[in-house]
C-alpha positions in Angstrom: 82.0 104.9 107.6 79.8 104.3 104.4 79.0 106.9 101.8 76.2 107.7 99.4 77.0 107.9 95.9 76.7 111.9 95.9 79.3 111.6 99.3 81.4 109.7 97.4 81.0 111.7 94.0 82.3 114.9 96.0 84.9 112.8 98.4 86.8 111.7 95.2 86.8 114.8 93.0 88.3 116.6 96.4 92.1 117.9 96.7 94.9 115.0 97.2 95.9 113.6 99.2 93.0 111.6 100.1 92.2 110.0 103.6 90.4 107.2 103.9 91.7 104.9 106.1 89.4 102.4 107.9 86.2 104.1 105.2 83.6 101.3 104.1 83.6 101.6 100.5 82.4 97.9 99.6 80.3 97.3 96.5 81.6 101.0 95.3 81.2 102.3 92.0 84.7 103.7 91.4 86.1 102.8 88.4 88.2 105.3 85.8 88.6 107.2 89.3 91.8 109.0 90.7 92.3 108.0 93.7 96.0 108.4 93.5 98.2 108.9 96.9 95.2 108.1 99.2 95.7 106.1 102.4 92.9 103.4 102.8 94.9 101.8 105.5 92.2 98.6 106.9 89.7 100.5 104.6 86.7 97.6 103.1 87.1 97.7 99.8 85.1 94.3 98.8 83.3 93.5 95.6 84.4 97.4 94.4 84.5 98.0 91.0 87.9 99.6 90.6 88.6 98.7 87.1 90.9 101.4 85.3 91.4 103.2 88.7 94.5 105.2 89.4 95.9 103.7 92.4 99.5 104.7 92.4 101.1 105.6 95.9 98.1 104.6 97.3 98.8 103.1 101.0 96.3 99.9 100.8 97.8 98.4 104.1 95.1 95.5 105.7 92.5 96.7 103.4 89.7 93.9 102.5 89.9 93.8 98.8 88.4 90.6 98.5 86.2 89.8 95.5 87.3 93.6 93.6 87.6 93.9 90.5 90.9 96.0 89.6 91.9 95.0 86.4 93.0 97.1 84.2 93.9 99.6 87.6 97.1 101.6 88.1 99.0 99.9 91.1 102.6 101.2 90.7 103.7 102.5 93.6 100.6 100.8 95.6 101.4 99.1 99.2 99.7 96.4 99.2 100.7 94.7 102.6 98.7 92.4 104.5 95.9 93.6 102.1 92.7 90.9 101.8 93.3 90.1 98.0 91.2 86.8 97.9 89.1 86.5 94.5 90.5 89.7 93.6 90.5 89.9 89.9 93.5 92.0 88.9 93.9 91.3 84.9 96.3 93.8 83.3 96.7 95.7 86.2 99.9 97.3 85.9 102.6 97.3 89.0 106.1 98.3 89.3 109.3 97.8 91.7 107.8 99.8 94.3 104.6 97.9 94.7 104.6 96.0 97.7 102.8 93.3 97.6 101.5 90.2 100.7 103.6 87.9 101.6 103.7 84.9 99.3 101.9 86.8 96.6 103.0 86.5 93.0 101.5 89.1 90.8 102.7 87.4 87.5 100.3 84.5 88.4 97.2 86.7 88.3 97.9 88.5 85.0 99.4 91.4 86.5 102.1 93.6 84.2 105.0 94.6 85.4 106.3 98.3 83.9 109.4 100.0 84.6 
């Protein structure tokens, strides 16, 4: 499913938690959005602008984040297992000990910041 700008605005401003599993949000501008706790399993977020977005506690397992800009995003407690992070920009993004990454992924190598 793909959303118009108006539909996307209404969707991200509704009560939590958001259920966006399998949604196509590719190329969307979600800068500064609050998506905390959302279910984005298998979502297409390729080339999406997620700079400074609150993604704490979000389930992004098997999501496509290729080419997405997640700089300075809050990924504390997020599940990124099996997510496609190819060419994703993650510099300054926050993570903690609860954040789950794809096997072999090193957050420090891409400039992410560990917070307690």
